[in-house]
N, C-alpha and C positions, 0 to 999 in steps of 0.2 A: 557691428551689425551693418549689413549692406542694404542700400535702398534700391528701388526699382530702376532708377536711372543707371546705376552701376551695372545691374544685370543686363539692361538693354544694350549698353555700350559693349559689354563683354560678349554678348551674343552677336552683335554686329561685327566685332573684330574677328570672332571665330568664323562667321560666315564669309568675311572677306578673305581670310586665309584659305578656306575651303574652295572658294571660287578661283582664287589665284592658283592654287594647286591644280585644280581641274583644267584651267586654261593652259598651264604649263605642260600638263600631261597630254592634252590634245595636240599641243605644238610639237612635243617630242615624238608623238605617234606619227604625225604628218611628216615631220622631217625624217623619221626612220624609213617611211615608205619612199620618200623622195631620194634618200641616200642609197637605197638598194641598187638602182641602175648605175649610179655613179661608182659604187664599189665594184660592180661587175666590170665596168669599163676600165677601172684601175687595174684589176686583175688581168684583163685581156691585154691591156697595154704592156704590162710587165711580161706576160707570156710572149707577146709579139716582139718585145725588145730583146729577150734572151734567146728565143727559139724560132722566131719568125724568119721567113725568107721573103724575098721581094716578088714572088710569083703572085699574079692576080688570080684569085679564086683557085688557088692551088691546094695542096694537101694541108698546109699550115692553116689556111683559112677555114677549111672544113673542120680541122681539129679545134680551132678556136671557137667555132660555132657550137660544137659538141660540148666543149668545156663550159661555155656560158650556159648552155641548157642544163648541164649537170649541176651547176652551181646555183641556179635560180631557186630551186626548191629548198636546199639546206639554208641558204642565206635568208630566204623568206620565213622559214620556220624560226630562225634566230631572231629576226625582227619582231615577229608576232609574239614569241616567248618573252622578249624584252618589254613589249608593250603590255601584255597581260600581267607579267611579273611586276612591272613597275606600277601598274594600277593597284595590284594587291598590296604591294609594299607601301605605297602612299596612302592607301585607305587605312592601313593599320598604324602608320606613323605620321599622319598629317600634322603639319605644324612643328614637327621636331627638327632640330638641326640636321640630323642624318637624312631626313627626307629631302631637304633643300640641297644637301651635298650630293645626293643621288641625282637630283635634277641637273645639277651643274656638271656632274660626270657624264651623264647621258648626252647633254647638249654639247659638251666638249668632244665626245667621241664622234657625234654626228658632224660637228664642224670640222673635225680632222678628216673625215671622209670627203667632205666637200672640198677642202683645201687640197687633199691629195689628188682628187679628180681634176682640179684646176691646174696643178703644177706638174703632174705626171702625164 
Protein backbone atom coordinates (compact mmCIF):
# COMPACT_ATOMS: atom_id res chain seq x y z
CA UNK A 1 0.00 0.00 0.00
CA UNK A 2 1.33 3.42 -0.90
CA UNK A 3 0.79 6.50 1.17
CA UNK A 4 0.17 10.06 0.04
CA UNK A 5 3.79 11.17 0.50
CA UNK A 6 5.01 8.51 -1.95
CA UNK A 7 2.46 9.69 -4.53
CA UNK A 8 3.52 13.32 -4.05
CA UNK A 9 7.19 12.43 -4.44
CA UNK A 10 6.45 10.39 -7.55
CA UNK A 11 4.42 13.26 -9.03
CA UNK A 12 7.22 15.75 -8.35
CA UNK A 13 9.78 13.45 -9.94
CA UNK A 14 7.61 13.05 -13.04
CA UNK A 15 7.11 16.81 -13.23
CA UNK A 16 10.84 17.45 -12.96
CA UNK A 17 11.51 14.97 -15.79
CA UNK A 18 8.89 16.71 -17.94
CA UNK A 19 10.33 20.16 -17.22
CA UNK A 20 13.86 18.95 -17.97
CA UNK A 21 12.72 17.41 -21.25
CA UNK A 22 10.89 20.61 -22.21
CA UNK A 23 13.95 22.75 -21.47
CA UNK A 24 16.20 20.42 -23.47
CA UNK A 25 13.75 20.47 -26.37
CA UNK A 26 13.69 24.29 -26.34
CA UNK A 27 17.50 24.33 -26.24
CA UNK A 28 17.78 21.94 -29.20
CA UNK A 29 15.23 23.99 -31.15
CA UNK A 30 17.13 27.22 -30.54
CA UNK A 31 20.47 25.61 -31.37
CA UNK A 32 18.94 24.17 -34.53
CA UNK A 33 17.98 27.62 -35.75
CA UNK A 34 21.39 28.99 -34.78
CA UNK A 35 23.16 26.13 -36.56
CA UNK A 36 21.38 26.78 -39.87
CA UNK A 37 23.48 29.79 -41.00
CA UNK A 38 26.63 28.02 -39.83
CA UNK A 39 25.77 24.98 -41.96
CA UNK A 40 25.21 27.25 -44.96
CA UNK A 41 28.57 28.91 -44.32
CA UNK A 42 30.29 25.53 -44.20
CA UNK A 43 28.72 24.49 -47.49
CA UNK A 44 29.73 27.74 -49.16
CA UNK A 45 33.28 27.49 -47.84
CA UNK A 46 33.52 24.00 -49.28
CA UNK A 47 32.16 25.29 -52.59
CA UNK A 48 34.64 28.16 -52.60
CA UNK A 49 37.50 25.85 -51.70
CA UNK A 50 36.90 23.44 -54.56
CA UNK A 51 35.36 25.56 -57.31
CA UNK A 52 36.05 29.15 -56.38
CA UNK A 53 38.32 31.53 -58.15
CA UNK A 54 39.86 34.66 -56.71
CA UNK A 55 37.77 37.16 -58.61
CA UNK A 56 35.98 39.77 -56.55
CA UNK A 57 32.22 39.65 -57.22
CA UNK A 58 32.81 37.43 -60.21
CA UNK A 59 30.83 34.56 -61.61
CA UNK A 60 31.76 32.25 -58.73
CA UNK A 61 30.51 34.75 -56.16
CA UNK A 62 27.13 35.03 -57.87
CA UNK A 63 26.92 31.25 -58.12
CA UNK A 64 27.66 30.94 -54.40
CA UNK A 65 24.93 33.47 -53.56
CA UNK A 66 22.42 31.54 -55.68
CA UNK A 67 23.54 28.27 -54.08
CA UNK A 68 23.03 29.71 -50.61
CA UNK A 69 19.57 31.00 -51.51
CA UNK A 70 18.61 27.62 -52.93
CA UNK A 71 19.82 25.79 -49.82
CA UNK A 72 18.10 28.01 -47.23
CA UNK A 73 14.58 26.65 -47.78
CA UNK A 74 15.38 22.90 -47.78
CA UNK A 75 17.68 23.19 -44.77
CA UNK A 76 15.08 25.27 -42.91
CA UNK A 77 12.47 22.64 -43.64
CA UNK A 78 14.78 19.96 -42.27
CA UNK A 79 15.36 21.98 -39.08
CA UNK A 80 11.62 22.58 -38.59
CA UNK A 81 10.83 18.92 -39.26
CA UNK A 82 13.45 17.89 -36.70
CA UNK A 83 12.00 20.29 -34.13
CA UNK A 84 8.38 19.21 -34.64
CA UNK A 85 9.30 15.53 -34.97
CA UNK A 86 11.45 15.75 -31.86
CA UNK A 87 8.60 17.32 -29.93
CA UNK A 88 6.21 14.56 -30.98
CA UNK A 89 8.74 11.86 -30.18
CA UNK A 90 9.54 13.26 -26.75
CA UNK A 91 5.85 13.78 -25.98
CA UNK A 92 5.22 10.08 -26.56
CA UNK A 93 8.42 8.74 -24.99
CA UNK A 94 9.15 11.22 -22.21
CA UNK A 95 11.42 9.89 -19.50
CA UNK A 96 12.44 6.78 -21.45
CA UNK A 97 16.10 6.08 -22.23
CA UNK A 98 15.41 6.35 -25.97
CA UNK A 99 14.18 9.92 -25.49
CA UNK A 100 17.35 10.95 -23.67
CA UNK A 101 19.44 9.19 -26.32
CA UNK A 102 17.63 11.17 -29.02
CA UNK A 103 18.37 14.41 -27.13
CA UNK A 104 22.04 13.44 -27.01
CA UNK A 105 22.13 12.63 -30.72
CA UNK A 106 20.43 15.91 -31.63
CA UNK A 107 22.76 17.97 -29.46
CA UNK A 108 25.74 16.05 -30.85
CA UNK A 109 24.72 16.80 -34.44
CA UNK A 110 24.25 20.49 -33.65
CA UNK A 111 27.60 20.62 -31.85
CA UNK A 112 29.23 18.98 -34.90
CA UNK A 113 27.80 21.72 -37.14
CA UNK A 114 29.19 24.42 -34.85
CA UNK A 115 32.59 22.70 -34.75
CA UNK A 116 32.69 22.35 -38.53
CA UNK A 117 31.85 26.03 -38.88
CA UNK A 118 34.72 26.86 -36.54
CA UNK A 119 37.35 24.70 -38.22
CA UNK A 120 36.40 24.87 -41.91
